[in-house]
LUMZA-331113 format. One record per residue (C-alpha): residue number from 0; chain; x, y, z. Coordinates in Angstrom, 1 decimal. Each point is the difference from the previous one (the first is absolute). Layout:
<sites>
     n   chain        x        y        z
   NUM       A        X        Y        Z
...
</sites>
This chain:
<sites>
     n   chain        x        y        z
     0       A     -9.6     62.8     24.5
     1       A     -3.1     -1.2      1.8
     2       A      0.8     -2.9      2.4
     3       A     -1.8     -3.2     -0.8
     4       A     -2.4     -1.8      2.6
     5       A      0.8     -3.4      0.8
     6       A     -3.0     -2.4     -0.4
     7       A     -2.2      0.5      3.0
     8       A     -0.9     -3.7      0.5
     9       A      4.0     -0.6      0.1
    10       A      0.4      2.8      2.3
    11       A     -2.5     -1.1      2.6
    12       A      1.3     -3.5      0.0
    13       A      3.4      1.4      0.0
    14       A     -0.6      2.0      3.1
    15       A     -1.1     -3.0      2.0
    16       A      3.1     -1.9     -1.1
    17       A      2.1      2.9      1.0
    18       A     -1.5      0.4      3.5
    19       A      0.5     -3.7      0.7
    20       A      3.2     -0.3     -1.5
    21       A      2.1      0.0      3.4
    22       A     -2.1     -3.5      0.7
    23       A      0.3     -1.5     -3.6
    24       A      2.4     -2.6     -0.9
    25       A      3.6      0.4     -0.8
    26       A      0.9      1.4     -3.4
    27       A      0.6     -2.8     -2.6
    28       A      3.7     -0.3     -0.8
    29       A      1.1      1.2     -3.2
    30       A      1.1     -2.2     -3.0
    31       A      2.8     -0.8     -0.2
    32       A      1.1      0.6      3.7
    33       A     -0.1     -3.5      1.1
    34       A      2.2      1.4      2.9
    35       A     -0.7     -3.0      2.5
    36       A     -0.8     -3.8     -0.2
    37       A      1.7     -3.0     -1.2
    38       A      2.8      0.4     -2.7
    39       A      0.3     -1.4     -3.2
    40       A      2.6     -2.7     -0.8
    41       A      3.2      1.7     -0.6
    42       A      1.1     -1.9     -3.0
    43       A     -0.3      3.0     -2.4
    44       A      2.6      1.9     -1.9
    45       A      0.9      3.5      1.4
    46       A     -1.8      1.8     -3.0
    47       A     -3.3     -1.9      0.3
    48       A     -2.8      1.7      1.9
    49       A     -1.9     -1.6      2.8
    50       A     -3.8     -0.2     -1.5
    51       A     -3.3     -0.5      1.6
    52       A     -1.4     -3.3     -0.8
    53       A     -3.6     -0.4     -0.3
    54       A     -1.9     -2.8     -1.6
    55       A     -3.6      0.6      1.6
    56       A     -2.5      2.3     -1.1
    57       A     -0.1      3.2      2.3
    58       A     -1.4      3.6     -0.2
    59       A      2.5      3.2      0.1
    60       A     -0.8      3.5      0.0
    61       A      2.0      2.7     -1.9
    62       A     -0.2      3.7      0.9
    63       A      1.6      2.7     -2.2
    64       A     -0.1      3.2      2.0
    65       A      0.7      2.6     -2.6
    66       A      0.0      3.8     -0.1
    67       A     -3.8      0.2     -1.4
    68       A     -1.7     -3.3      1.4
    69       A      0.4     -3.2      1.9
    70       A     -0.7     -3.1     -2.3
    71       A     -0.8     -3.5      1.5
    72       A      0.4     -3.0     -2.1
    73       A     -1.0     -3.3      1.9
    74       A      0.6     -3.1     -1.8
    75       A      0.0     -3.8      0.5
    76       A      3.3     -1.5     -0.7
    77       A     -0.5     -3.3     -1.6
    78       A      1.9     -3.3      0.2
    79       A      1.3      0.5     -3.6
    80       A      1.3      3.2      0.7
    81       A     -2.4      2.1     -1.5
    82       A     -2.2      2.6      1.8
    83       A     -3.9      1.0     -0.2
    84       A     -1.1      3.3      0.9
    85       A     -2.4     -0.2      3.1
    86       A     -0.6      4.0      0.3
    87       A      1.2      3.1     -1.4
    88       A     -0.3      3.0      2.1
    89       A      1.2      3.7     -0.6
    90       A     -0.7      3.3      2.3
    91       A      1.2      3.4     -0.8
    92       A      2.0      1.3      2.9
    93       A      2.4      2.6     -1.5
    94       A      2.8     -0.9      2.3
    95       A      2.2      2.5     -1.9
    96       A     -2.4      3.0      0.5
    97       A      2.0      3.0      0.9
    98       A      3.1     -1.9      0.1
    99       A      1.8      1.7     -3.0
   100       A     -0.9      3.4      1.0
   101       A      2.6      0.5      2.6
   102       A      2.0     -2.1      2.2
   103       A     -0.4     -3.4     -1.4
   104       A     -2.3     -1.6      3.0
   105       A     -2.7     -1.9     -0.2
   106       A     -3.0      2.0      1.8
   107       A     -1.8     -1.3      3.2
   108       A     -3.5     -0.1     -1.7
   109       A      1.4     -2.0     -3.1
   110       A      1.7     -2.4      1.9
   111       A     -3.4     -0.6      2.5
   112       A     -1.9     -0.5     -3.2
   113       A      2.7     -2.6     -1.2
   114       A      0.0     -1.8      3.1
   115       A     -3.8     -0.4      0.3
   116       A      0.0     -1.4     -3.5
   117       A      3.0     -2.4      0.4
   118       A     -1.5     -1.0      3.5
   119       A     -3.3     -1.0     -1.7
   120       A      1.5     -1.7     -2.9
   121       A      2.2     -2.1      2.4
   122       A     -3.1     -1.0      1.8
   123       A     -1.9     -0.9     -3.2
   124       A      3.2     -2.1     -0.8
   125       A      0.1     -1.7      3.0
   126       A     -3.6     -0.8      0.3
   127       A      0.0     -1.8     -3.4
   128       A      2.9     -2.1      1.4
   129       A      3.2      2.0     -1.3
   130       A      3.4     -2.1      1.5
   131       A      2.0      3.1     -1.0
   132       A     -0.5      3.6     -0.9
   133       A      2.6      1.5     -2.2
   134       A      0.2      3.9      0.1
   135       A      2.1      2.1     -1.9
   136       A      0.2      3.9     -0.1
   137       A      1.3      2.4     -3.0
   138       A      0.7      3.4     -0.7
   139       A     -1.8      1.9      2.8
   140       A      1.3     -2.2      2.6
   141       A      3.7     -0.5     -1.3
   142       A      0.6      3.9     -0.2
   143       A     -1.7      0.8      3.0
   144       A      2.3      1.2      2.9
   145       A     -2.6     -1.3      2.4
   146       A     -0.3     -3.3     -1.7
   147       A      1.3     -1.9      3.1
   148       A     -2.5      1.4      2.4
   149       A     -2.8     -0.8     -2.9
   150       A      1.3     -3.7     -0.5
   151       A      0.1     -0.6      4.0
   152       A     -3.7      1.9      0.1
   153       A     -1.2     -2.8     -2.5
   154       A      1.4     -2.8      2.1
   155       A     -1.4      1.3      3.0
   156       A     -3.6      0.9     -1.1
   157       A     -0.7     -1.9     -3.3
   158       A      2.0     -3.3      1.2
   159       A      2.2     -0.2     -3.5
   160       A      3.7      0.0     -0.6
   161       A      0.5      2.2     -3.0
   162       A      3.4     -0.1     -2.2
   163       A      0.7      3.3     -1.4
   164       A      1.3     -0.8     -3.7
   165       A      2.5      2.1     -2.5
   166       A     -1.1      1.5     -2.9
   167       A      1.6     -2.6     -2.1
   168       A     -1.3     -2.9      2.1
   169       A     -3.2      1.9     -0.7
   170       A      0.7     -0.2     -3.6
   171       A      0.8     -4.0     -0.1
   172       A     -3.2     -0.7      1.8
   173       A     -1.9      2.1     -2.4
   174       A      1.6     -1.9     -2.8
   175       A     -0.9     -3.4      1.8
   176       A     -3.2      0.9      0.3
   177       A     -0.9      1.5     -3.4
   178       A      2.3     -2.6     -2.2
   179       A     -1.9     -3.0      1.8
   180       A     -3.3      1.1     -1.6
   181       A      0.8      0.9     -3.6
   182       A      1.3     -2.0     -2.9
   183       A      3.1      1.5     -1.4
   184       A      1.5     -3.1     -1.7
   185       A      3.5      1.1     -1.1
   186       A     -0.9      3.8     -0.1
   187       A      1.7      2.5      2.3
   188       A     -2.2      2.7      1.6
   189       A      0.4      3.2      1.9
   190       A     -2.2     -0.1      3.3
   191       A     -0.9      3.3      1.3
   192       A     -1.7      0.5      3.7
   193       A     -1.1      3.3      1.2
   194       A     -0.6     -0.2      3.4
   195       A     -0.7      2.9      2.6
   196       A      3.4      1.0      1.0
   197       A      2.5     -1.9     -2.6
   198       A     -0.2     -1.2     -3.6
   199       A      1.5     -3.6     -0.7
   200       A      1.5     -0.9     -3.3
   201       A      1.0     -3.2     -1.1
   202       A      1.1     -2.0     -3.3
   203       A     -0.3     -3.5      0.0
   204       A     -1.6     -2.8     -1.9
   205       A     -2.1     -3.1      1.2
   206       A      2.8     -1.3      2.2
   207       A      2.2      2.3      1.2
   208       A      0.7      3.9      0.1
   209       A      2.8      1.7     -1.4
   210       A     -0.4      3.6      1.3
   211       A     -1.2      1.3      3.4
   212       A     -0.6      3.5      1.2
   213       A     -2.0      2.3      2.4
   214       A     -0.5      3.7     -0.6
   215       A     -1.0      2.3      2.9
   216       A     -3.4      1.4     -1.5
   217       A     -3.4     -1.5      0.0
   218       A     -3.7      1.2     -0.2
   219       A     -0.3      1.4      3.5
   220       A      3.6      1.4      0.3
   221       A     -0.3      1.8     -3.4
   222       A     -3.4      1.4      1.1
   223       A      1.1      1.3      3.2
   224       A      3.1      1.8     -1.6
   225       A     -1.9      1.6     -2.8
   226       A     -3.6      0.8      1.5
   227       A     -1.0      1.3      3.4
   228       A     -3.1     -1.1      1.7
   229       A     -2.1      3.0     -1.1
   230       A      1.0     -0.6     -3.8
   231       A     -3.3     -1.6     -0.9
   232       A     -0.4      1.7     -3.3
   233       A      0.9     -1.4     -3.6
   234       A      3.8     -0.8     -0.5
   235       A      1.4      2.1     -2.6
   236       A      2.2     -1.0     -3.2
   237       A      3.0      1.9      1.5
   238       A     -0.4     -1.8      3.7
   239       A     -0.2     -3.3     -1.7
   240       A      3.0      0.7     -2.3
   241       A      1.9      0.9      3.4
   242       A     -0.8     -3.3      1.6
   243       A      1.1     -1.9     -3.2
   244       A      3.1      2.0     -0.1
   245       A      0.6     -1.0      3.7
   246       A     -0.6     -3.8     -0.8
   247       A      2.4      0.3     -3.1
   248       A      2.8      1.5      2.0
   249       A     -0.3     -2.4      2.8
   250       A      0.0     -3.1     -2.3
   251       A      2.5      1.1     -2.5
   252       A      2.8     -2.7      0.8
   253       A     -2.7     -2.6      0.4
   254       A     -1.4      1.0     -3.4
   255       A      3.6     -0.3     -1.7
   256       A      0.2     -3.5      1.4
   257       A     -3.2     -0.8     -1.1
   258       A      0.7      0.9     -3.5
   259       A      2.8     -2.8     -0.2
   260       A     -2.7     -2.6      0.5
   261       A     -1.8     -1.6     -3.0
   262       A     -3.6     -0.3      1.7
   263       A     -3.1     -1.0     -2.3
   264       A     -2.7      1.4      2.3
   265       A     -0.7      2.2      3.1
   266       A     -2.0     -1.5      3.1
   267       A     -1.5      2.4      2.3
   268       A     -1.2     -1.0      3.5
   269       A     -1.1      2.1      3.3
   270       A     -3.2      1.6      0.8
   271       A      0.8      3.0     -1.7
   272       A      0.6     -1.7     -3.6
   273       A     -3.1     -2.2      0.3
   274       A     -2.1      3.3      0.9
   275       A      1.7      1.7     -2.7
   276       A     -0.7     -2.8     -2.7
   277       A     -3.7     -0.6      1.1
   278       A     -0.4      3.7     -0.3
   279       A      1.4     -0.1     -3.5
   280       A     -2.0     -2.6     -1.1
   281       A     -3.2      1.3      1.0
   282       A      0.6      3.5     -1.4
   283       A      1.6     -1.6     -3.3
   284       A     -1.9     -3.5     -0.6
   285       A     -2.9      0.7      2.1
   286       A      0.4     -3.4      1.8
   287       A      2.0     -1.2      3.1
   288       A      3.5     -1.0      0.1
   289       A      0.7     -3.8     -0.7
   290       A      2.5     -2.2      0.9
   291       A      3.1      0.1     -2.5
   292       A     -1.3      3.6     -1.2
   293       A      2.8      2.0     -1.4
   294       A     -0.5      3.8      0.6
   295       A      1.4      2.2     -2.9
   296       A      2.0      2.7      0.5
   297       A     -2.4      2.3     -1.9
   298       A     -2.9     -1.4      2.5
   299       A      2.1      0.9      2.9
   300       A      0.8      3.8     -1.3
   301       A     -3.8      0.3     -0.7
   302       A     -1.0     -1.0      3.4
   303       A      2.7      2.1      1.9
   304       A     -1.2      3.2     -2.0
   305       A     -3.8     -0.9      1.1
   306       A      1.2     -0.5      3.8
   307       A      2.1      3.1      0.1
   308       A     -2.9      2.1     -1.6
   309       A     -2.3     -1.0      3.2
   310       A      0.0      1.3      3.7
   311       A      0.8     -2.7      2.5
   312       A     -4.0     -0.4      0.8
   313       A     -0.8     -0.8     -3.8
   314       A      3.0     -2.1     -0.2
   315       A     -1.4     -2.1      2.8
   316       A     -3.2     -0.7     -2.5
   317       A      2.3     -1.4     -2.8
   318       A     -1.4     -3.4     -1.0
   319       A      2.9     -2.5      0.6
   320       A      1.6      2.2      2.7
   321       A      0.1     -1.0      3.8
   322       A     -1.2      3.2      1.5
   323       A      2.7     -0.3      2.7
   324       A      2.6     -0.1     -2.5
   325       A     -1.3      3.1     -1.8
   326       A      2.5      2.3      1.8
   327       A      3.1     -2.0     -0.7
   328       A     -0.9     -1.3     -3.6
   329       A      1.8      3.0     -1.9
   330       A      3.4     -0.8      1.7
   331       A     -0.1     -3.5     -1.1
   332       A     -1.2      0.7     -3.3
   333       A      2.9      2.3     -0.5
   334       A      2.4     -3.0      0.9
   335       A     -1.5     -2.5     -2.6
   336       A     -0.3      2.5     -3.0
   337       A      3.3      1.1      0.9
   338       A      1.5     -3.2     -0.1
   339       A     -1.8     -0.8     -3.4
   340       A      0.9      3.1     -1.8
   341       A      3.6     -0.1      1.1
   342       A      0.5     -3.8     -1.0
   343       A     -2.5      0.4     -3.3
   344       A     -2.3     -2.7      1.4
   345       A     -3.4     -0.5     -2.0
   346       A     -1.7     -0.8      3.1
   347       A     -0.1     -1.9      3.2
   348       A     -1.6     -3.6      0.8
   349       A     -2.0      0.5      3.5
   350       A      0.4     -2.5      2.8
   351       A     -1.8     -0.2      3.1
   352       A      2.6     -2.3      1.5
   353       A      2.9      1.5      2.2
   354       A      2.0     -0.3      3.3
   355       A     -2.5     -1.5      2.0
   356       A     -0.2     -3.2     -2.6
   357       A      3.8      0.0     -0.2
   358       A     -0.3     -0.7      3.6
   359       A     -1.2     -3.4     -0.2
   360       A      2.1     -0.8     -3.2
   361       A      2.9      1.2      2.1
   362       A     -1.0     -2.3      3.0
   363       A     -0.3     -3.1     -2.1
   364       A      3.3      0.5     -1.5
   365       A      1.5     -0.3      3.5
   366       A     -1.8     -3.4      0.6
   367       A      1.2     -3.4     -1.1
   368       A     -0.9      0.5     -3.9
   369       A      2.3      3.0     -0.8
   370       A     -0.4     -0.4     -3.9
   371       A     -2.8      2.3      0.1
   372       A      1.7      3.2     -1.7
   373       A      3.1     -1.2      1.8
   374       A     -0.3      3.1      2.3
   375       A      1.5     -2.0      3.1
   376       A      3.2      0.7     -1.5
   377       A     -0.3      3.6      0.2
   378       A      1.2      0.4      3.4
   379       A      3.2     -2.1     -0.5
   380       A      0.5      1.4     -3.4
   381       A     -0.5      3.7      1.1
   382       A      2.6     -0.8      2.8
   383       A      2.6     -1.8     -1.9
   384       A     -0.5      2.7     -3.0
   385       A      0.8      2.9      2.6
   386       A      3.2     -2.1      1.3
   387       A      1.2     -0.7     -3.7
   388       A     -0.3      3.7     -0.8
   389       A      1.9      1.1      3.1
   390       A      2.7     -2.5     -1.1
   391       A      0.0     -2.5      3.0
   392       A      2.2     -2.8      0.7
   393       A     -3.1     -2.6     -0.7
   394       A      1.8     -2.8      1.1
   395       A      0.8      1.3      3.1
   396       A     -3.6      1.5      0.5
   397       A     -1.3     -3.6     -0.5
   398       A      2.2     -1.6      2.3
   399       A     -1.0      2.7      2.8
   400       A     -3.6     -0.5     -0.5
   401       A      0.6     -4.2      0.1
   402       A      1.8      0.5      3.2
   403       A     -2.6      2.6      1.3
   404       A     -2.8     -2.4     -0.5
   405       A      1.9     -2.9      1.6
   406       A      0.4      2.3      3.1
   407       A     -3.7      0.9      0.0
   408       A     -1.2     -3.4     -0.2
   409       A      2.3     -1.6      2.5
   410       A     -0.9      3.1      2.3
   411       A     -3.6     -0.8     -0.3
   412       A      0.6     -3.6      1.0
   413       A      2.1      0.9      3.0
   414       A     -2.8      2.2      1.0
   415       A      1.7      3.3     -0.4
   416       A     -2.8      1.7     -2.0
   417       A     -3.3     -0.8     -1.3
   418       A      0.0      1.9     -3.5
   419       A     -1.3     -1.5     -3.1
   420       A      0.0     -0.1     -3.5
   421       A     -0.6      3.7     -0.8
   422       A      2.9      0.6      2.3
   423       A      2.4     -2.4     -1.6
   424       A     -0.5      1.1     -3.6
   425       A      0.5      4.0      1.2
   426       A      3.1     -1.4      1.5
   427       A      1.2     -1.7     -3.2
   428       A     -0.5      3.2     -2.0
   429       A      1.9      2.1      2.4
   430       A      2.8     -2.6     -0.2
   431       A      0.0      0.2     -4.0
   432       A      0.1      3.8      0.3
   433       A      1.9      0.7      2.9
   434       A      2.9      1.2     -2.1
   435       A     -1.8      2.1     -2.8
   436       A      1.4      3.1      1.4
   437       A      3.5     -0.7     -0.9
   438       A     -0.8      1.3     -3.6
   439       A      0.4      3.4      1.5
   440       A      2.7     -0.7      2.5
   441       A      1.1     -2.6      2.3
   442       A      0.4      2.5      2.8
   443       A     -3.2      0.5      1.6
   444       A     -1.5     -2.7     -2.5
   445       A     -2.5     -1.0      2.5
   446       A     -1.6      3.2      0.0
   447       A     -0.1      0.2     -3.8
   448       A     -1.6     -3.5      0.0
   449       A     -2.8      1.3      2.2
   450       A     -0.6      2.9     -2.6
   451       A      0.1     -2.2     -2.9
   452       A     -2.4     -2.6      1.6
   453       A     -2.4      2.6      1.3
   454       A     -0.2      2.1     -3.0
   455       A      0.0     -3.0     -2.7
   456       A     -3.7     -0.5     -0.5
   457       A      0.5     -4.0      0.5
   458       A     -2.9     -1.5     -1.9
   459       A     -1.9     -2.4      2.1
   460       A      0.5      1.5      3.2
   461       A     -1.8      2.8      2.4
   462       A      1.6      2.8      1.7
   463       A      0.1     -2.0      3.2
   464       A      1.9     -2.7     -1.5
   465       A      2.6      2.3     -1.7
   466       A      0.3      1.8      2.9
   467       A      1.1     -3.2      1.9
   468       A      2.0     -1.4     -2.8
   469       A      2.1      3.4     -0.1
   470       A      0.4      0.6      3.8
   471       A      1.2     -3.7      0.1
   472       A      2.5      0.7     -2.4
   473       A      1.2      3.2      1.6
   474       A      0.6     -1.7      3.5
   475       A      1.8     -3.1     -1.5
   476       A      3.4      1.1      1.8
   477       A      1.1      2.0      3.0
   478       A     -2.6      2.4      1.0
   479       A     -2.9     -1.8      2.0
   480       A     -3.4      1.2     -1.0
   481       A     -1.2      2.2      2.7
   482       A     -2.9      2.9      0.2
   483       A      2.4      3.0     -0.4
   484       A      0.7     -1.3     -3.6
   485       A     -2.7      1.9     -2.2
   486       A     -0.3     -2.9     -2.3
   487       A     -0.6     -2.6      2.7
   488       A     -2.4      2.4      1.9
   489       A     -2.6      0.7     -2.6
   490       A     -0.8     -3.8     -0.1
   491       A     -2.7     -1.4      2.4
   492       A      0.6     -2.0      2.8
   493       A     -0.3     -3.3     -1.6
   494       A      2.0      0.9     -2.9
   495       A      2.8      1.1      2.4
   496       A     -0.4     -3.5      1.8
   497       A      0.6     -1.6     -3.8
   498       A      2.9      2.1     -0.9
   499       A      2.1     -1.0      3.3
   500       A     -0.5     -3.4     -0.3
   501       A      0.7     -0.1     -3.8
   502       A      2.9      2.5     -0.4
   503       A      1.7     -2.5      2.6
   504       A     -0.3     -3.0     -2.3
   505       A      1.3      2.3     -2.8
   506       A      2.8      1.2      1.7
   507       A      1.1     -3.5      1.1
   508       A     -0.8     -1.3     -3.8
   509       A      2.0      3.0     -1.4
   510       A      3.0     -0.6      2.3
   511       A      0.0     -3.4     -0.8
   512       A      0.9      0.5     -3.6
   513       A      2.3      3.0      0.9
   514       A      2.4     -1.1     -2.3
   515       A     -2.5     -0.6     -3.1
   516       A      1.5     -3.4     -0.5
   517       A     -2.7     -2.1      1.4
   518       A      2.1     -2.0      2.6
   519       A     -3.2     -0.8      2.2
   520       A     -2.1     -2.9     -1.2
   521       A     -2.5     -0.2      2.5
   522       A     -1.2      1.9      3.3
   523       A     -1.9     -0.6      3.0
   524       A     -1.4      1.4      3.1
   525       A     -0.4     -2.6      2.5
   526       A     -1.7      0.4      3.4
   527       A      2.4     -0.8      3.1
   528       A     -2.1      1.2      2.8
   529       A     -1.7      3.2      1.3
   530       A      2.9      2.0      0.1
   531       A      2.1     -0.8     -3.1
   532       A     -0.3     -1.1     -3.6
   533       A      2.8     -1.8     -2.3
   534       A      0.7      1.4     -3.5
   535       A      0.9     -3.4     -2.0
   536       A      2.2      0.9     -3.0
   537       A      0.9     -2.9     -2.4
   538       A      2.8      1.0     -2.3
   539       A      2.7     -2.0     -2.1
   540       A      2.1      3.4     -0.7
   541       A      1.8      2.5      2.2
   542       A     -2.4      2.3      1.3
   543       A      1.9      1.9      3.0
   544       A     -1.0      3.5     -1.7
   545       A     -3.6     -1.3      0.5
   546       A      0.4     -1.0      3.3
   547       A      1.5      3.1      1.0
   548       A     -2.7      2.1     -1.2
   549       A     -2.8     -1.9      1.7
   550       A      1.4      0.6      3.2
   551       A     -1.0      3.9     -0.4
   552       A     -3.5     -1.0     -0.1
   553       A     -0.3     -1.9      3.4
   554       A     -1.0      2.8      2.0
   555       A     -2.7      1.0     -2.4
   556       A     -1.3     -3.8     -0.1
   557       A     -0.3      0.0      3.6
   558       A     -1.8      3.4      0.2
   559       A     -2.8     -1.4     -2.6
   560       A     -0.3     -3.7      1.2
   561       A      0.9      0.3      3.8
   562       A      2.8     -3.1     -0.4
   563       A      3.7      0.1     -0.4
   564       A      1.5     -1.2     -3.4
   565       A      2.5     -2.6     -0.1
   566       A      1.6     -0.9     -3.2
   567       A      1.1     -3.7     -1.0
   568       A      1.6     -0.8     -3.4
   569       A     -0.5     -3.8     -1.2
</sites>
């Protein structure tokens, strides 16, 4: 494959940003990490999720760091909870270049290109008045062994915080972006997005999805696996058939599930599908691709045959095909054609919307008007579904979450910490899921809980949030988190501090419902002086078992907050 070059104008300006980044402004905090600041009133239930409330117009930027391209969507968030696109930028950086050939590591040159472009996009957004920059990274970053180093590099030099999202979360955001731009009515559709490193598959209607999946093959990954850099000639039918067999084998379980859903049309998004559709229309209809065009399976077959018959240099000249995508279009086309064949679909509607459009829709859903597609419930619903699948004692989990919130809030008032709504919400989810590991065995259930949470692909969460929730659940009893614990050591410094604080609240809350009978009606941490804090427990029932259990956490409390804990029952 021939490496694309970054637009010279972008590169030259990005170099200036890169060189001056050490004197730049501090990075914008990622939504929804409201880590500090004033807390909201605490009259909500334990299943409600804190939301950012904004009623004024403001500008927000959304950055999608993909395997092939980096995209920027700059929007004005209107007071009526809609958004207006101000700028839509894209640069091909090939972040996944070389990653899938050997050890899965992002290459230094690829990281440099991505950092320069991200830095330039961030600078553009801030110059236009963006109050927030929301950035997510997908397949290439989440699978890279050196992803932590890359994220830190982006923080240091591009001045942005980046959320690494799971494949299913990527699929959910793609669904939000595409579904919000098409009129499905009562119809159910198959959504197919062929990225550089992964392919996302969704089944859903206008309002909600029924199925999400992410498959580990995409245009760049397949091209890397089946073509060497020197393979610049035509693609033989046998080689193309091998690629299709690989796709078919890798998606066999997903295809079985998809056959169970009655969908009426297929919608394709991503650069590979848009380029394939454009080339197909130019070849078969002698016109450009129009909005809501459906490209038939036969048109795609003819286009693929034409593309495979050409050497790479001639493929770059195909009308409608981006020259920078010519070396990976065969891999992307193989995914599309295989799915159409296996599901016996007559064609696919091409949409130019995708994950980047899903980001502002998701952003709005977290605001004060969650009725937009109702995705604000995704996080809580995802957590509760995992808990219910694992047979948790839901009454106990909700009681622990309520008590943990009361401890968190009263500790804030007492000056014990300065954490905010984002951390408070993560505490709630950890409380609801702290016992999911009992599904395997009560013995060592904390480790099982960690594994379940860490690998559950909780929707609406990035990988950092999932790691914090899982680690808090892991340390909700006995062992105090230390760097000798690998689960704790892999967190960054800030997240370690958060885990230490939150696990204390979860330990005490869990102990206060040790009997699972709900004996504690209310709990409060009251500041005595600089040396001690009183834990006031209001109870109308016998709670000796709970009091006995809480005493085990006095040393850990003092270690985290630097004050002795005394207990008072009211």
